[in-house]
C-alpha positions in Angstrom: 50.5 181.7 131.2 54.2 182.4 131.5 56.7 181.0 129.0 58.0 178.5 131.6 54.5 177.3 132.4 53.7 176.9 128.7 56.9 174.9 128.2 56.0 172.6 131.1 52.5 172.2 129.8 53.7 171.3 126.4 56.2 168.8 127.7 53.7 167.1 130.0 51.3 166.8 127.0 54.0 165.4 124.7 55.5 162.7 127.0 52.6 160.3 126.6 52.6 160.9 122.8 56.3 160.1 122.7 55.7 156.8 124.5 52.9 156.0 122.0 54.3 157.3 118.7 58.0 157.8 119.3 59.8 160.4 117.2 57.1 160.0 114.6 54.7 162.1 116.6 53.4 164.9 114.4 53.4 168.6 115.2 49.6 168.5 114.8 49.3 165.7 117.4 51.6 167.7 119.7 49.5 170.9 119.3 46.2 169.1 119.7 47.4 167.3 122.9 48.6 170.5 124.4 45.5 172.4 123.3 47.4 175.0 121.4 48.2 175.9 117.8 51.2 174.4 116.0 52.8 177.8 115.7 52.8 178.1 119.5 54.8 174.9 119.9 57.6 176.3 117.7 57.6 179.7 119.4 58.4 177.9 122.6 60.7 175.2 121.2 63.2 175.8 118.3 62.2 172.5 116.7 61.1 168.9 117.6 64.6 167.9 118.5 64.7 170.5 121.3 61.2 169.5 122.4 62.3 165.8 122.5 65.4 166.6 124.5 63.4 168.6 127.0 61.0 165.7 127.3 63.8 163.3 127.9 65.2 165.6 130.6 61.7 165.8 132.2 61.2 162.0 132.1 64.5 161.5 134.0 63.6 163.9 136.8 62.4 162.1 140.0 60.0 164.9 141.0 56.8 162.9 140.5 58.1 159.8 142.4 59.5 162.0 145.2 56.1 163.7 145.6 54.4 160.2 145.7 56.8 159.0 148.4 56.5 162.2 150.4 52.7 161.7 150.9 53.0 158.0 152.1 51.4 157.8 155.6 54.1 157.1 158.1 51.5 155.6 160.5 51.2 152.6 158.2 53.3 149.5 158.8 56.8 149.5 157.3 55.7 146.8 154.9 52.8 148.9 153.6 55.0 152.0 153.3 57.6 150.1 151.3 55.0 148.5 149.0 53.5 151.9 148.3 56.9 153.4 147.6 58.0 150.5 145.5 54.9 150.7 143.3 55.5 154.5 142.8 59.2 153.8 142.0 58.3 151.0 139.6 55.8 153.2 137.7 58.5 155.8 137.4 61.0 153.3 136.0 58.4 151.9 133.6 57.6 155.4 132.3 61.3 156.1 131.7 61.9 152.8 130.2 59.0 153.0 127.8 60.0 156.4 126.6 63.6 155.4 126.1 62.7 152.2 124.3 60.3 153.9 121.9 62.7 156.8 121.2 65.7 154.5 120.8 63.7 152.3 118.4 62.8 155.3 116.3 66.5 156.4 116.2 66.1 159.4 118.5 68.1 159.4 121.7 69.0 162.2 124.1 72.1 163.9 122.9 75.1 164.0 125.1 77.5 166.6 123.9 81.2 166.3 124.4 81.9 167.1 128.0 78.3 166.7 128.9 78.6 163.2 130.3 79.8 164.4 133.8 76.7 166.7 134.0 74.5 163.8 133.1 76.2 161.6 135.7 75.9 164.3 138.3 72.2 164.7 137.7 71.8 160.9 137.9 73.7 160.8 141.2 71.5 163.7 142.5 68.4 161.9 141.5 69.5 158.6 143.2 70.5 160.5 146.3 67.1 162.3 146.4 65.3 158.9 146.1 67.4 157.4 148.8 66.8 160.3 151.1 63.0 160.1 150.5 63.0 156.4 151.2 65.1 156.8 154.3 62.2 158.9 155.7 60.0 155.8 155.4 62.5 153.8 157.4 63.0 156.5 160.1 60.0 155.5 162.4 61.6 152.1 162.7 65.2 153.3 163.2 65.5 151.7 166.6 64.6 148.3 165.2 66.7 148.5 162.0 70.0 146.6 161.7 71.4 149.5 159.6 70.7 153.2 159.6 67.7 154.4 157.6 69.7 155.8 154.7 71.7 152.6 154.3 68.5 150.5 154.6 66.9 152.7 151.9 69.9 152.3 149.6 69.8 148.5 150.0 66.1 148.5 149.4 66.4 150.6 146.2 69.2 148.3 145.0 67.0 145.3 145.5 64.0 147.0 143.9 65.8 148.2 140.9 67.5 144.9 140.3 64.3 143.1 140.9 62.7 144.8 137.9 65.1 143.1 135.5 63.3 140.4 133.5 65.0 137.1 134.2 62.8 135.0 132.0 59.5 135.0 130.1 57.9 132.7 132.6 56.9 135.4 135.0 59.5 134.4 137.7 60.0 138.1 138.7 59.1 138.8 142.3 55.9 140.8 143.0 56.3 144.0 145.0 54.9 142.3 148.0 57.3 139.4 147.7 60.2 141.8 147.3 59.3 143.8 150.4 58.7 140.6 152.4 62.1 139.1 151.5 63.8 142.5 152.2 62.3 142.8 155.6 62.2 139.1 156.7 64.9 137.4 154.7 65.0 134.7 152.1 64.8 131.8 154.5 61.5 130.6 155.8 60.9 129.5 159.3 61.9 125.9 160.1 
């Protein structure tokens, strides 16, 4: 296994541990989850801080969600395509949020060095652009019926989806994915 492959394997093994244990995850737990010795972990990563920073960077990447969107069957109805994509995007946001909440709660946050904010902002913009482009592909088969171009429709849908995941109350008033897609495609007003 190459050094890069070993690095990726360790990070993928550690991400669920970070969500469960936060920064308190032990070297022993990390090694056991990755199926390697503790010494191997620290031959690949200088220390746990470097490992955690790499895990944060990996969690922020949209690769998994982009892969999930790419395999959505375009022969399905637009409703079904959007529901499937929204579920994949929601799962991605939940994973990111869970990791960030646990790590923040344990006092570990990704470090942003001086001058590094623009790089972080650029990566975030690239990620959002990639998600918008992937979603636009889902709108493309209906482009002749859309009021807006596919990319703009995708951007609006993502805005609605991301804002729809905010908890407004503890009473469960948040829209379901199906409701969100229905309102997006058919409007908020019912038929009279």
